[in-house]
C-alpha positions, 0 to 999 in steps of 0.5 A: 246800858248793860254792865258799864264802866266809866272811863275818864280820859286824861283829866290832868292838870297839864291841860291848864297850861297856857300853851294849849291856847283857846278852849271850849266848854269850861264846864267839862270838868264840873260835868265830869265830876257830876257823873263821877259822883253818881257812878260812885254812888251806884258802885259801878266800875271807874277807870281813870286814864292819865297820859305820860310823856317821859320827854323832859319838859313835857307837861305830862312828865310824871315828875311835873305838876301837870301829870296829876289828876284835876281836883274834880276827878281825883281818884279814890282808893280802889278805883282803877288808874291806868297810864298810857303813852299814846292817844288810845287808852287801849294801847299798852294799858290792859284796858280791854282786858280790865273791861272784859275781866269785869264783864263790861259791855258798855263804856261811858267815855269823856275827858280831854281832849275831844279830837285826840285821846277822847276820840281815839279811845272812843273809836277803839271802844266801838271797834272792840265791840263795846256799846259806847257813849261819849259825853259831849259836855264832859269833854273839851277841845282846843283850837287847832291850825291845819297843814295850810295854816288855817285856824279852827276855833275850839268849838268847831274842832269839838263839834266836828270831832263829835260828828265823826264819832256819832252813831258809827263809834258811839252815842253822843250824849250830854251829862243830863241825857246820860243821867236821865237815861240812868235814872229811867233804867233804875226805875224800870228795874 
């Protein structure tokens, strides 16, 4: 997996707001915490990304409770935190520079939500030349309605979003597949 960084995208309390509606994968944050714990044990680079929206009343407003990170992934002192204002974690944040300055060649990405900020960050990571992994069960989606008023359930949104990323922009793996690959790699060193 090369020199790697973990990129946790928008795992913020804002996503507990009922305005989002139905969601898939209730274990996403638990899986995120499991990977984060292992990453910390290994001493590898960790980057926490949070979304900020300065519009009054936004669930991502920096003065609101939703801006905070969820408990399962609360950053520790010394871990990098970047704040973004658009879908991509790379735009206006210095993320690419952080990765390059640290010699990172592999990005492992997960967070909220699959079709939005996770997808956009994953696409850019792949396009910028990083070997990219997206952890499918450490991310989640909400149901969405299209321009014709047709509703798509959260699992369908999640699955189609992953399908559009798989192999072209990233390798899609589960938490257990990622951990197994890391353990195999450690044994071969």
